[in-house]
mmCIF file of the N, C-alpha and C atoms, coordinates in Angstrom:
data_MODEL
# 
_entry.id   MODEL 
# 
loop_
_atom_site.group_PDB 
_atom_site.id 
_atom_site.type_symbol 
_atom_site.label_atom_id 
_atom_site.label_alt_id 
_atom_site.label_comp_id 
_atom_site.label_asym_id 
_atom_site.label_entity_id 
_atom_site.label_seq_id 
_atom_site.pdbx_PDB_ins_code 
_atom_site.Cartn_x 
_atom_site.Cartn_y 
_atom_site.Cartn_z 
_atom_site.occupancy 
_atom_site.B_iso_or_equiv 
_atom_site.pdbx_formal_charge 
_atom_site.auth_seq_id 
_atom_site.auth_comp_id 
_atom_site.auth_asym_id 
_atom_site.auth_atom_id 
_atom_site.pdbx_PDB_model_num 
ATOM 1   N N  . MET A 1 1  ? -106.451 160.205 -53.733 1.00 0.00 ? 1  MET A N  1 
ATOM 2   C CA . MET A 1 1  ? -105.747 161.145 -54.577 1.00 0.00 ? 1  MET A CA 1 
ATOM 3   C C  . MET A 1 1  ? -104.341 161.347 -54.022 1.00 0.00 ? 1  MET A C  1 
ATOM 4   N N  . ALA A 1 2  ? -103.388 161.540 -54.890 1.00 0.00 ? 2  ALA A N  1 
ATOM 5   C CA . ALA A 1 2  ? -102.005 161.748 -54.480 1.00 0.00 ? 2  ALA A CA 1 
ATOM 6   C C  . ALA A 1 2  ? -101.863 163.074 -53.741 1.00 0.00 ? 2  ALA A C  1 
ATOM 7   N N  . THR A 1 3  ? -100.855 163.137 -52.907 1.00 0.00 ? 3  THR A N  1 
ATOM 8   C CA . THR A 1 3  ? -100.579 164.368 -52.182 1.00 0.00 ? 3  THR A CA 1 
ATOM 9   C C  . THR A 1 3  ? -100.153 165.443 -53.169 1.00 0.00 ? 3  THR A C  1 
ATOM 10  N N  . LYS A 1 4  ? -100.720 166.629 -53.000 1.00 0.00 ? 4  LYS A N  1 
ATOM 11  C CA . LYS A 1 4  ? -100.381 167.723 -53.904 1.00 0.00 ? 4  LYS A CA 1 
ATOM 12  C C  . LYS A 1 4  ? -99.006  168.274 -53.576 1.00 0.00 ? 4  LYS A C  1 
ATOM 13  N N  . LYS A 1 5  ? -98.288  168.653 -54.635 1.00 0.00 ? 5  LYS A N  1 
ATOM 14  C CA . LYS A 1 5  ? -96.982  169.268 -54.458 1.00 0.00 ? 5  LYS A CA 1 
ATOM 15  C C  . LYS A 1 5  ? -97.146  170.726 -54.053 1.00 0.00 ? 5  LYS A C  1 
ATOM 16  N N  . ASP A 1 6  ? -96.111  171.243 -53.448 1.00 0.00 ? 6  ASP A N  1 
ATOM 17  C CA . ASP A 1 6  ? -96.070  172.644 -53.054 1.00 0.00 ? 6  ASP A CA 1 
ATOM 18  C C  . ASP A 1 6  ? -96.140  173.533 -54.298 1.00 0.00 ? 6  ASP A C  1 
ATOM 19  N N  . TYR A 1 7  ? -97.021  174.523 -54.284 1.00 0.00 ? 7  TYR A N  1 
ATOM 20  C CA . TYR A 1 7  ? -97.194  175.397 -55.446 1.00 0.00 ? 7  TYR A CA 1 
ATOM 21  C C  . TYR A 1 7  ? -95.924  176.165 -55.787 1.00 0.00 ? 7  TYR A C  1 
ATOM 22  N N  . TYR A 1 8  ? -95.180  176.580 -54.787 1.00 0.00 ? 8  TYR A N  1 
ATOM 23  C CA . TYR A 1 8  ? -93.921  177.291 -55.051 1.00 0.00 ? 8  TYR A CA 1 
ATOM 24  C C  . TYR A 1 8  ? -92.927  176.360 -55.746 1.00 0.00 ? 8  TYR A C  1 
ATOM 25  N N  . GLU A 1 9  ? -92.899  175.106 -55.313 1.00 0.00 ? 9  GLU A N  1 
ATOM 26  C CA . GLU A 1 9  ? -92.017  174.111 -55.916 1.00 0.00 ? 9  GLU A CA 1 
ATOM 27  C C  . GLU A 1 9  ? -92.421  173.844 -57.368 1.00 0.00 ? 9  GLU A C  1 
ATOM 28  N N  . ILE A 1 10 ? -93.708  173.763 -57.627 1.00 0.00 ? 10 ILE A N  1 
ATOM 29  C CA . ILE A 1 10 ? -94.197  173.521 -58.985 1.00 0.00 ? 10 ILE A CA 1 
ATOM 30  C C  . ILE A 1 10 ? -93.699  174.604 -59.933 1.00 0.00 ? 10 ILE A C  1 
ATOM 31  N N  . LEU A 1 11 ? -93.796  175.863 -59.488 1.00 0.00 ? 11 LEU A N  1 
ATOM 32  C CA . LEU A 1 11 ? -93.369  176.976 -60.342 1.00 0.00 ? 11 LEU A CA 1 
ATOM 33  C C  . LEU A 1 11 ? -91.868  177.244 -60.254 1.00 0.00 ? 11 LEU A C  1 
ATOM 34  N N  . GLY A 1 12 ? -91.201  176.622 -59.296 1.00 0.00 ? 12 GLY A N  1 
ATOM 35  C CA . GLY A 1 12 ? -89.761  176.813 -59.167 1.00 0.00 ? 12 GLY A CA 1 
ATOM 36  C C  . GLY A 1 12 ? -89.377  178.189 -58.657 1.00 0.00 ? 12 GLY A C  1 
ATOM 37  N N  . VAL A 1 13 ? -90.193  178.736 -57.763 1.00 0.00 ? 13 VAL A N  1 
ATOM 38  C CA . VAL A 1 13 ? -89.912  180.053 -57.187 1.00 0.00 ? 13 VAL A CA 1 
ATOM 39  C C  . VAL A 1 13 ? -89.830  179.931 -55.667 1.00 0.00 ? 13 VAL A C  1 
ATOM 40  N N  . SER A 1 14 ? -89.213  180.927 -55.041 1.00 0.00 ? 14 SER A N  1 
ATOM 41  C CA . SER A 1 14 ? -89.110  180.929 -53.583 1.00 0.00 ? 14 SER A CA 1 
ATOM 42  C C  . SER A 1 14 ? -90.404  181.457 -52.971 1.00 0.00 ? 14 SER A C  1 
ATOM 43  N N  . ARG A 1 15 ? -90.578  181.236 -51.692 1.00 0.00 ? 15 ARG A N  1 
ATOM 44  C CA . ARG A 1 15 ? -91.791  181.684 -51.000 1.00 0.00 ? 15 ARG A CA 1 
ATOM 45  C C  . ARG A 1 15 ? -91.902  183.200 -50.957 1.00 0.00 ? 15 ARG A C  1 
ATOM 46  N N  . ASP A 1 16 ? -90.785  183.898 -51.089 1.00 0.00 ? 16 ASP A N  1 
ATOM 47  C CA . ASP A 1 16 ? -90.841  185.358 -51.085 1.00 0.00 ? 16 ASP A CA 1 
ATOM 48  C C  . ASP A 1 16 ? -90.750  185.945 -52.497 1.00 0.00 ? 16 ASP A C  1 
ATOM 49  N N  . ALA A 1 17 ? -91.082  185.143 -53.497 1.00 0.00 ? 17 ALA A N  1 
ATOM 50  C CA . ALA A 1 17 ? -91.032  185.598 -54.892 1.00 0.00 ? 17 ALA A CA 1 
ATOM 51  C C  . ALA A 1 17 ? -92.037  186.725 -55.128 1.00 0.00 ? 17 ALA A C  1 
ATOM 52  N N  . SER A 1 18 ? -91.643  187.664 -55.981 1.00 0.00 ? 18 SER A N  1 
ATOM 53  C CA . SER A 1 18 ? -92.542  188.764 -56.338 1.00 0.00 ? 18 SER A CA 1 
ATOM 54  C C  . SER A 1 18 ? -93.589  188.263 -57.331 1.00 0.00 ? 18 SER A C  1 
ATOM 55  N N  . GLN A 1 19 ? -94.633  189.061 -57.524 1.00 0.00 ? 19 GLN A N  1 
ATOM 56  C CA . GLN A 1 19 ? -95.665  188.707 -58.500 1.00 0.00 ? 19 GLN A CA 1 
ATOM 57  C C  . GLN A 1 19 ? -95.056  188.587 -59.897 1.00 0.00 ? 19 GLN A C  1 
ATOM 58  N N  . GLU A 1 20 ? -94.089  189.443 -60.204 1.00 0.00 ? 20 GLU A N  1 
ATOM 59  C CA . GLU A 1 20 ? -93.428  189.403 -61.511 1.00 0.00 ? 20 GLU A CA 1 
ATOM 60  C C  . GLU A 1 20 ? -92.642  188.100 -61.687 1.00 0.00 ? 20 GLU A C  1 
ATOM 61  N N  . GLU A 1 21 ? -91.958  187.651 -60.645 1.00 0.00 ? 21 GLU A N  1 
ATOM 62  C CA . GLU A 1 21 ? -91.210  186.387 -60.714 1.00 0.00 ? 21 GLU A CA 1 
ATOM 63  C C  . GLU A 1 21 ? -92.158  185.204 -60.896 1.00 0.00 ? 21 GLU A C  1 
ATOM 64  N N  . ILE A 1 22 ? -93.285  185.242 -60.221 1.00 0.00 ? 22 ILE A N  1 
ATOM 65  C CA . ILE A 1 22 ? -94.282  184.177 -60.342 1.00 0.00 ? 22 ILE A CA 1 
ATOM 66  C C  . ILE A 1 22 ? -94.845  184.146 -61.762 1.00 0.00 ? 22 ILE A C  1 
ATOM 67  N N  . LYS A 1 23 ? -95.164  185.313 -62.295 1.00 0.00 ? 23 LYS A N  1 
ATOM 68  C CA . LYS A 1 23 ? -95.700  185.394 -63.657 1.00 0.00 ? 23 LYS A CA 1 
ATOM 69  C C  . LYS A 1 23 ? -94.680  184.887 -64.681 1.00 0.00 ? 23 LYS A C  1 
ATOM 70  N N  . ARG A 1 24 ? -93.427  185.293 -64.518 1.00 0.00 ? 24 ARG A N  1 
ATOM 71  C CA . ARG A 1 24 ? -92.373  184.874 -65.442 1.00 0.00 ? 24 ARG A CA 1 
ATOM 72  C C  . ARG A 1 24 ? -92.194  183.361 -65.408 1.00 0.00 ? 24 ARG A C  1 
ATOM 73  N N  . ALA A 1 25 ? -92.181  182.778 -64.206 1.00 0.00 ? 25 ALA A N  1 
ATOM 74  C CA . ALA A 1 25 ? -92.025  181.331 -64.054 1.00 0.00 ? 25 ALA A CA 1 
ATOM 75  C C  . ALA A 1 25 ? -93.207  180.596 -64.687 1.00 0.00 ? 25 ALA A C  1 
ATOM 76  N N  . TYR A 1 26 ? -94.415  181.105 -64.455 1.00 0.00 ? 26 TYR A N  1 
ATOM 77  C CA . TYR A 1 26 ? -95.608  180.482 -65.033 1.00 0.00 ? 26 TYR A CA 1 
ATOM 78  C C  . TYR A 1 26 ? -95.543  180.487 -66.556 1.00 0.00 ? 26 TYR A C  1 
ATOM 79  N N  . ARG A 1 27 ? -95.225  181.626 -67.134 1.00 0.00 ? 27 ARG A N  1 
ATOM 80  C CA . ARG A 1 27 ? -95.181  181.723 -68.601 1.00 0.00 ? 27 ARG A CA 1 
ATOM 81  C C  . ARG A 1 27 ? -94.151  180.770 -69.198 1.00 0.00 ? 27 ARG A C  1 
ATOM 82  N N  . ARG A 1 28 ? -92.991  180.695 -68.568 1.00 0.00 ? 28 ARG A N  1 
ATOM 83  C CA . ARG A 1 28 ? -91.930  179.810 -69.054 1.00 0.00 ? 28 ARG A CA 1 
ATOM 84  C C  . ARG A 1 28 ? -92.395  178.355 -69.010 1.00 0.00 ? 28 ARG A C  1 
ATOM 85  N N  . LEU A 1 29 ? -92.967  177.948 -67.882 1.00 0.00 ? 29 LEU A N  1 
ATOM 86  C CA . LEU A 1 29 ? -93.413  176.561 -67.730 1.00 0.00 ? 29 LEU A CA 1 
ATOM 87  C C  . LEU A 1 29 ? -94.633  176.249 -68.587 1.00 0.00 ? 29 LEU A C  1 
ATOM 88  N N  . ALA A 1 30 ? -95.541  177.210 -68.718 1.00 0.00 ? 30 ALA A N  1 
ATOM 89  C CA . ALA A 1 30 ? -96.737  176.991 -69.538 1.00 0.00 ? 30 ALA A CA 1 
ATOM 90  C C  . ALA A 1 30 ? -96.352  176.751 -70.993 1.00 0.00 ? 30 ALA A C  1 
ATOM 91  N N  . LEU A 1 31 ? -95.379  177.487 -71.481 1.00 0.00 ? 31 LEU A N  1 
ATOM 92  C CA . LEU A 1 31 ? -94.909  177.262 -72.852 1.00 0.00 ? 31 LEU A CA 1 
ATOM 93  C C  . LEU A 1 31 ? -94.225  175.905 -72.982 1.00 0.00 ? 31 LEU A C  1 
ATOM 94  N N  . LYS A 1 32 ? -93.406  175.580 -72.011 1.00 0.00 ? 32 LYS A N  1 
ATOM 95  C CA . LYS A 1 32 ? -92.649  174.327 -72.054 1.00 0.00 ? 32 LYS A CA 1 
ATOM 96  C C  . LYS A 1 32 ? -93.557  173.103 -72.009 1.00 0.00 ? 32 LYS A C  1 
ATOM 97  N N  . TYR A 1 33 ? -94.597  173.142 -71.184 1.00 0.00 ? 33 TYR A N  1 
ATOM 98  C CA . TYR A 1 33 ? -95.436  171.962 -70.972 1.00 0.00 ? 33 TYR A CA 1 
ATOM 99  C C  . TYR A 1 33 ? -96.813  172.031 -71.631 1.00 0.00 ? 33 TYR A C  1 
ATOM 100 N N  . HIS A 1 34 ? -97.052  173.018 -72.458 1.00 0.00 ? 34 HIS A N  1 
ATOM 101 C CA . HIS A 1 34 ? -98.368  173.113 -73.106 1.00 0.00 ? 34 HIS A CA 1 
ATOM 102 C C  . HIS A 1 34 ? -98.607  171.856 -73.946 1.00 0.00 ? 34 HIS A C  1 
ATOM 103 N N  . PRO A 1 35 ? -99.753  171.211 -73.792 1.00 0.00 ? 35 PRO A N  1 
ATOM 104 C CA . PRO A 1 35 ? -100.024 169.954 -74.512 1.00 0.00 ? 35 PRO A CA 1 
ATOM 105 C C  . PRO A 1 35 ? -99.914  170.074 -76.032 1.00 0.00 ? 35 PRO A C  1 
ATOM 106 N N  . ASP A 1 36 ? -100.272 171.207 -76.584 1.00 0.00 ? 36 ASP A N  1 
ATOM 107 C CA . ASP A 1 36 ? -100.209 171.375 -78.040 1.00 0.00 ? 36 ASP A CA 1 
ATOM 108 C C  . ASP A 1 36 ? -98.777  171.425 -78.565 1.00 0.00 ? 36 ASP A C  1 
ATOM 109 N N  . ARG A 1 37 ? -97.822  171.638 -77.692 1.00 0.00 ? 37 ARG A N  1 
ATOM 110 C CA . ARG A 1 37 ? -96.422  171.713 -78.100 1.00 0.00 ? 37 ARG A CA 1 
ATOM 111 C C  . ARG A 1 37 ? -95.692  170.391 -77.882 1.00 0.00 ? 37 ARG A C  1 
ATOM 112 N N  . GLN A 1 38 ? -96.419  169.354 -77.513 1.00 0.00 ? 38 GLN A N  1 
ATOM 113 C CA . GLN A 1 38 ? -95.820  168.059 -77.200 1.00 0.00 ? 38 GLN A CA 1 
ATOM 114 C C  . GLN A 1 38 ? -96.137  167.046 -78.297 1.00 0.00 ? 38 GLN A C  1 
ATOM 115 N N  . PRO A 1 39 ? -95.272  166.045 -78.442 1.00 0.00 ? 39 PRO A N  1 
ATOM 116 C CA . PRO A 1 39 ? -95.597  164.964 -79.376 1.00 0.00 ? 39 PRO A CA 1 
ATOM 117 C C  . PRO A 1 39 ? -96.807  164.185 -78.844 1.00 0.00 ? 39 PRO A C  1 
ATOM 118 N N  . PRO A 1 40 ? -97.532  163.526 -79.723 1.00 0.00 ? 40 PRO A N  1 
ATOM 119 C CA . PRO A 1 40 ? -98.767  162.829 -79.310 1.00 0.00 ? 40 PRO A CA 1 
ATOM 120 C C  . PRO A 1 40 ? -98.596  161.894 -78.114 1.00 0.00 ? 40 PRO A C  1 
ATOM 121 N N  . GLU A 1 41 ? -97.482  161.188 -78.030 1.00 0.00 ? 41 GLU A N  1 
ATOM 122 C CA . GLU A 1 41 ? -97.301  160.231 -76.935 1.00 0.00 ? 41 GLU A CA 1 
ATOM 123 C C  . GLU A 1 41 ? -97.080  160.898 -75.576 1.00 0.00 ? 41 GLU A C  1 
ATOM 124 N N  . LYS A 1 42 ? -96.784  162.188 -75.553 1.00 0.00 ? 42 LYS A N  1 
ATOM 125 C CA . LYS A 1 42 ? -96.559  162.891 -74.284 1.00 0.00 ? 42 LYS A CA 1 
ATOM 126 C C  . LYS A 1 42 ? -97.682  163.864 -73.938 1.00 0.00 ? 42 LYS A C  1 
ATOM 127 N N  . ARG A 1 43 ? -98.706  163.939 -74.749 1.00 0.00 ? 43 ARG A N  1 
ATOM 128 C CA . ARG A 1 43 ? -99.755  164.942 -74.530 1.00 0.00 ? 43 ARG A CA 1 
ATOM 129 C C  . ARG A 1 43 ? -100.527 164.737 -73.237 1.00 0.00 ? 43 ARG A C  1 
ATOM 130 N N  . LYS A 1 44 ? -100.862 163.512 -72.919 1.00 0.00 ? 44 LYS A N  1 
ATOM 131 C CA . LYS A 1 44 ? -101.627 163.237 -71.696 1.00 0.00 ? 44 LYS A CA 1 
ATOM 132 C C  . LYS A 1 44 ? -100.828 163.678 -70.466 1.00 0.00 ? 44 LYS A C  1 
ATOM 133 N N  . TRP A 1 45 ? -99.560  163.305 -70.426 1.00 0.00 ? 45 TRP A N  1 
ATOM 134 C CA . TRP A 1 45 ? -98.685  163.694 -69.319 1.00 0.00 ? 45 TRP A CA 1 
ATOM 135 C C  . TRP A 1 45 ? -98.544  165.214 -69.266 1.00 0.00 ? 45 TRP A C  1 
ATOM 136 N N  . ALA A 1 46 ? -98.327  165.847 -70.416 1.00 0.00 ? 46 ALA A N  1 
ATOM 137 C CA . ALA A 1 46 ? -98.156  167.299 -70.471 1.00 0.00 ? 46 ALA A CA 1 
ATOM 138 C C  . ALA A 1 46 ? -99.426  168.015 -70.030 1.00 0.00 ? 46 ALA A C  1 
ATOM 139 N N  . GLU A 1 47 ? -100.576 167.451 -70.363 1.00 0.00 ? 47 GLU A N  1 
ATOM 140 C CA . GLU A 1 47 ? -101.848 168.059 -69.959 1.00 0.00 ? 47 GLU A CA 1 
ATOM 141 C C  . GLU A 1 47 ? -101.974 168.087 -68.434 1.00 0.00 ? 47 GLU A C  1 
ATOM 142 N N  . GLU A 1 48 ? -101.605 166.998 -67.778 1.00 0.00 ? 48 GLU A N  1 
ATOM 143 C CA . GLU A 1 48 ? -101.644 166.949 -66.313 1.00 0.00 ? 48 GLU A CA 1 
ATOM 144 C C  . GLU A 1 48 ? -100.657 167.944 -65.708 1.00 0.00 ? 48 GLU A C  1 
ATOM 145 N N  . LYS A 1 49 ? -99.468  167.991 -66.264 1.00 0.00 ? 49 LYS A N  1 
ATOM 146 C CA . LYS A 1 49 ? -98.439  168.919 -65.781 1.00 0.00 ? 49 LYS A CA 1 
ATOM 147 C C  . LYS A 1 49 ? -98.904  170.361 -65.981 1.00 0.00 ? 49 LYS A C  1 
ATOM 148 N N  . PHE A 1 50 ? -99.496  170.650 -67.132 1.00 0.00 ? 50 PHE A N  1 
ATOM 149 C CA . PHE A 1 50 ? -99.981  171.996 -67.442 1.00 0.00 ? 50 PHE A CA 1 
ATOM 150 C C  . PHE A 1 50 ? -101.087 172.408 -66.461 1.00 0.00 ? 50 PHE A C  1 
ATOM 151 N N  . LYS A 1 51 ? -101.985 171.488 -66.135 1.00 0.00 ? 51 LYS A N  1 
ATOM 152 C CA . LYS A 1 51 ? -103.050 171.778 -65.165 1.00 0.00 ? 51 LYS A CA 1 
ATOM 153 C C  . LYS A 1 51 ? -102.465 172.086 -63.791 1.00 0.00 ? 51 LYS A C  1 
ATOM 154 N N  . GLU A 1 52 ? -101.452 171.332 -63.401 1.00 0.00 ? 52 GLU A N  1 
ATOM 155 C CA . GLU A 1 52 ? -100.790 171.544 -62.116 1.00 0.00 ? 52 GLU A CA 1 
ATOM 156 C C  . GLU A 1 52 ? -100.138 172.932 -62.078 1.00 0.00 ? 52 GLU A C  1 
ATOM 157 N N  . ILE A 1 53 ? -99.463  173.307 -63.145 1.00 0.00 ? 53 ILE A N  1 
ATOM 158 C CA . ILE A 1 53 ? -98.809  174.614 -63.252 1.00 0.00 ? 53 ILE A CA 1 
ATOM 159 C C  . ILE A 1 53 ? -99.854  175.723 -63.210 1.00 0.00 ? 53 ILE A C  1 
ATOM 160 N N  . SER A 1 54 ? -100.944 175.545 -63.934 1.00 0.00 ? 54 SER A N  1 
ATOM 161 C CA . SER A 1 54 ? -102.005 176.557 -63.975 1.00 0.00 ? 54 SER A CA 1 
ATOM 162 C C  . SER A 1 54 ? -102.665 176.737 -62.613 1.00 0.00 ? 54 SER A C  1 
ATOM 163 N N  . GLU A 1 55 ? -102.886 175.640 -61.906 1.00 0.00 ? 55 GLU A N  1 
ATOM 164 C CA . GLU A 1 55 ? -103.483 175.712 -60.570 1.00 0.00 ? 55 GLU A CA 1 
ATOM 165 C C  . GLU A 1 55 ? -102.559 176.459 -59.609 1.00 0.00 ? 55 GLU A C  1 
ATOM 166 N N  . ALA A 1 56 ? -101.271 176.157 -59.676 1.00 0.00 ? 56 ALA A N  1 
ATOM 167 C CA . ALA A 1 56 ? -100.302 176.846 -58.817 1.00 0.00 ? 56 ALA A CA 1 
ATOM 168 C C  . ALA A 1 56 ? -100.297 178.339 -59.116 1.00 0.00 ? 56 ALA A C  1 
ATOM 169 N N  . TYR A 1 57 ? -100.320 178.691 -60.390 1.00 0.00 ? 57 TYR A N  1 
ATOM 170 C CA . TYR A 1 57 ? -100.309 180.109 -60.762 1.00 0.00 ? 57 TYR A CA 1 
ATOM 171 C C  . TYR A 1 57 ? -101.597 180.804 -60.324 1.00 0.00 ? 57 TYR A C  1 
ATOM 172 N N  . GLU A 1 58 ? -102.723 180.126 -60.475 1.00 0.00 ? 58 GLU A N  1 
ATOM 173 C CA . GLU A 1 58 ? -104.005 180.718 -60.078 1.00 0.00 ? 58 GLU A CA 1 
ATOM 174 C C  . GLU A 1 58 ? -103.992 181.113 -58.604 1.00 0.00 ? 58 GLU A C  1 
ATOM 175 N N  . VAL A 1 59 ? -103.411 180.281 -57.774 1.00 0.00 ? 59 VAL A N  1 
ATOM 176 C CA . VAL A 1 59 ? -103.363 180.566 -56.338 1.00 0.00 ? 59 VAL A CA 1 
ATOM 177 C C  . VAL A 1 59 ? -102.303 181.621 -56.023 1.00 0.00 ? 59 VAL A C  1 
ATOM 178 N N  . LEU A 1 60 ? -101.101 181.443 -56.536 1.00 0.00 ? 60 LEU A N  1 
ATOM 179 C CA . LEU A 1 60 ? -100.004 182.339 -56.154 1.00 0.00 ? 60 LEU A CA 1 
ATOM 180 C C  . LEU A 1 60 ? -100.092 183.717 -56.789 1.00 0.00 ? 60 LEU A C  1 
ATOM 181 N N  . SER A 1 61 ? -100.839 183.855 -57.866 1.00 0.00 ? 61 SER A N  1 
ATOM 182 C CA . SER A 1 61 ? -100.956 185.169 -58.513 1.00 0.00 ? 61 SER A CA 1 
ATOM 183 C C  . SER A 1 61 ? -102.034 186.036 -57.866 1.00 0.00 ? 61 SER A C  1 
ATOM 184 N N  . ASP A 1 62 ? -102.887 185.438 -57.055 1.00 0.00 ? 62 ASP A N  1 
ATOM 185 C CA . ASP A 1 62 ? -103.945 186.172 -56.360 1.00 0.00 ? 62 ASP A CA 1 
ATOM 186 C C  . ASP A 1 62 ? -103.483 186.418 -54.921 1.00 0.00 ? 62 ASP A C  1 
ATOM 187 N N  . PRO A 1 63 ? -103.293 187.681 -54.525 1.00 0.00 ? 63 PRO A N  1 
ATOM 188 C CA . PRO A 1 63 ? -102.754 187.967 -53.184 1.00 0.00 ? 63 PRO A CA 1 
ATOM 189 C C  . PRO A 1 63 ? -103.543 187.324 -52.038 1.00 0.00 ? 63 PRO A C  1 
ATOM 190 N N  . GLU A 1 64 ? -104.858 187.306 -52.122 1.00 0.00 ? 64 GLU A N  1 
ATOM 191 C CA . GLU A 1 64 ? -105.664 186.725 -51.047 1.00 0.00 ? 64 GLU A CA 1 
ATOM 192 C C  . GLU A 1 64 ? -105.515 185.202 -51.004 1.00 0.00 ? 64 GLU A C  1 
ATOM 193 N N  . LYS A 1 65 ? -105.586 184.545 -52.168 1.00 0.00 ? 65 LYS A N  1 
ATOM 194 C CA . LYS A 1 65 ? -105.414 183.089 -52.211 1.00 0.00 ? 65 LYS A CA 1 
ATOM 195 C C  . LYS A 1 65 ? -104.006 182.703 -51.769 1.00 0.00 ? 65 LYS A C  1 
ATOM 196 N N  . ARG A 1 66 ? -103.026 183.512 -52.165 1.00 0.00 ? 66 ARG A N  1 
ATOM 197 C CA . ARG A 1 66 ? -101.646 183.233 -51.768 1.00 0.00 ? 66 ARG A CA 1 
ATOM 198 C C  . ARG A 1 66 ? -101.496 183.336 -50.249 1.00 0.00 ? 66 ARG A C  1 
ATOM 199 N N  . ARG A 1 67 ? -102.110 184.352 -49.649 1.00 0.00 ? 67 ARG A N  1 
ATOM 200 C CA . ARG A 1 67 ? -102.050 184.518 -48.197 1.00 0.00 ? 67 ARG A CA 1 
ATOM 201 C C  . ARG A 1 67 ? -102.657 183.297 -47.496 1.00 0.00 ? 67 ARG A C  1 
ATOM 202 N N  . LEU A 1 68 ? -103.821 182.849 -47.983 1.00 0.00 ? 68 LEU A N  1 
ATOM 203 C CA . LEU A 1 68 ? -104.464 181.668 -47.399 1.00 0.00 ? 68 LEU A CA 1 
ATOM 204 C C  . LEU A 1 68 ? -103.606 180.419 -47.584 1.00 0.00 ? 68 LEU A C  1 
ATOM 205 N N  . TYR A 1 69 ? -103.014 180.282 -48.764 1.00 0.00 ? 69 TYR A N  1 
ATOM 206 C CA . TYR A 1 69 ? -102.152 179.126 -49.030 1.00 0.00 ? 69 TYR A CA 1 
ATOM 207 C C  . TYR A 1 69 ? -100.933 179.144 -48.112 1.00 0.00 ? 69 TYR A C  1 
ATOM 208 N N  . ASP A 1 70 ? -100.320 180.319 -47.962 1.00 0.00 ? 70 ASP A N  1 
ATOM 209 C CA . ASP A 1 70 ? -99.144  180.435 -47.095 1.00 0.00 ? 70 ASP A CA 1 
ATOM 210 C C  . ASP A 1 70 ? -99.492  180.106 -45.650 1.00 0.00 ? 70 ASP A C  1 
ATOM 211 N N  . GLN A 1 71 ? -100.689 180.478 -45.235 1.00 0.00 ? 71 GLN A N  1 
ATOM 212 C CA . GLN A 1 71 ? -101.096 180.269 -43.847 1.00 0.00 ? 71 GLN A CA 1 
ATOM 213 C C  . GLN A 1 71 ? -101.587 178.842 -43.589 1.00 0.00 ? 71 GLN A C  1 
ATOM 214 N N  . TYR A 1 72 ? -102.394 178.292 -44.495 1.00 0.00 ? 72 TYR A N  1 
ATOM 215 C CA . TYR A 1 72 ? -103.055 177.001 -44.247 1.00 0.00 ? 72 TYR A CA 1 
ATOM 216 C C  . TYR A 1 72 ? -102.687 175.886 -45.225 1.00 0.00 ? 72 TYR A C  1 
ATOM 217 N N  . GLY A 1 73 ? -101.903 176.185 -46.235 1.00 0.00 ? 73 GLY A N  1 
ATOM 218 C CA . GLY A 1 73 ? -101.559 175.174 -47.233 1.00 0.00 ? 73 GLY A CA 1 
ATOM 219 C C  . GLY A 1 73 ? -102.721 174.923 -48.187 1.00 0.00 ? 73 GLY A C  1 
ATOM 220 N N  . HIS A 1 74 ? -102.756 173.747 -48.758 1.00 0.00 ? 74 HIS A N  1 
ATOM 221 C CA . HIS A 1 74 ? -103.800 173.410 -49.736 1.00 0.00 ? 74 HIS A CA 1 
ATOM 222 C C  . HIS A 1 74 ? -105.198 173.488 -49.134 1.00 0.00 ? 74 HIS A C  1 
ATOM 223 N N  . ALA A 1 75 ? -105.330 173.181 -47.855 1.00 0.00 ? 75 ALA A N  1 
ATOM 224 C CA . ALA A 1 75 ? -106.645 173.230 -47.201 1.00 0.00 ? 75 ALA A CA 1 
ATOM 225 C C  . ALA A 1 75 ? -107.220 174.641 -47.216 1.00 0.00 ? 75 ALA A C  1 
ATOM 226 N N  . GLY A 1 76 ? -106.386 175.643 -47.089 1.00 0.00 ? 76 GLY A N  1 
ATOM 227 C CA . GLY A 1 76 ? -106.850 177.032 -47.083 1.00 0.00 ? 76 GLY A CA 1 
ATOM 228 C C  . GLY A 1 76 ? -107.437 177.470 -48.401 1.00 0.00 ? 76 GLY A C  1 
ATOM 229 N N  . VAL A 1 77 ? -106.853 177.030 -49.496 1.00 0.00 ? 77 VAL A N  1 
ATOM 230 C CA . VAL A 1 77 ? -107.378 177.443 -50.799 1.00 0.00 ? 77 VAL A CA 1 
ATOM 231 C C  . VAL A 1 77 ? -108.503 176.538 -51.275 1.00 0.00 ? 77 VAL A C  1 
ATOM 232 N N  . GLN A 1 78 ? -108.570 175.313 -50.796 1.00 0.00 ? 78 GLN A N  1 
ATOM 233 C CA . GLN A 1 78 ? -109.676 174.437 -51.175 1.00 0.00 ? 78 GLN A CA 1 
ATOM 234 C C  . GLN A 1 78 ? -110.987 174.979 -50.650 1.00 0.00 ? 78 GLN A C  1 
ATOM 235 N N  . GLN A 1 79 ? -110.958 175.604 -49.483 1.00 0.00 ? 79 GLN A N  1 
ATOM 236 C CA . GLN A 1 79 ? -112.178 176.185 -48.924 1.00 0.00 ? 79 GLN A CA 1 
ATOM 237 C C  . GLN A 1 79 ? -112.693 177.312 -49.805 1.00 0.00 ? 79 GLN A C  1 
ATOM 238 N N  . THR A 1 80 ? -111.797 178.106 -50.387 1.00 0.00 ? 80 THR A N  1 
ATOM 239 C CA . THR A 1 80 ? -112.247 179.211 -51.236 1.00 0.00 ? 80 THR A CA 1 
ATOM 240 C C  . THR A 1 80 ? -112.848 178.685 -52.531 1.00 0.00 ? 80 THR A C  1 
ATOM 241 N N  . PHE A 1 81 ? -112.366 177.541 -53.023 1.00 0.00 ? 81 PHE A N  1 
ATOM 242 C CA . PHE A 1 81 ? -112.900 176.981 -54.257 1.00 0.00 ? 81 PHE A CA 1 
ATOM 243 C C  . PHE A 1 81 ? -114.241 176.287 -54.038 1.00 0.00 ? 81 PHE A C  1 
ATOM 244 N N  . SER A 1 82 ? -114.434 175.707 -52.849 1.00 0.00 ? 82 SER A N  1 
ATOM 245 C CA . SER A 1 82 ? -115.664 174.957 -52.606 1.00 0.00 ? 82 SER A CA 1 
ATOM 246 C C  . SER A 1 82 ? -116.749 175.787 -51.942 1.00 0.00 ? 82 SER A C  1 
ATOM 247 N N  . GLY A 1 83 ? -116.393 176.902 -51.347 1.00 0.00 ? 83 GLY A N  1 
ATOM 248 C CA . GLY A 1 83 ? -117.378 177.681 -50.606 1.00 0.00 ? 83 GLY A CA 1 
ATOM 249 C C  . GLY A 1 83 ? -117.854 178.808 -51.389 1.00 0.00 ? 83 GLY A C  1 
# 
């Protein structure tokens, strides 16, 4: 599997972004890349991008998951999903 991108980079926010900034960035990107808003030839790509954006938001919008991500990176949040 390819190396995952930084969740902050995906949403285009800084590491010290507020919850409101994270939510605003997610909403903007979710609208832009939603598969239903794309032409048929770009839907598959948009679906992958949308999943990536949603995963980043799921982690960064939850204070505990965000703390684990900040401390351990992707490995920290993978443990919470698998355990």
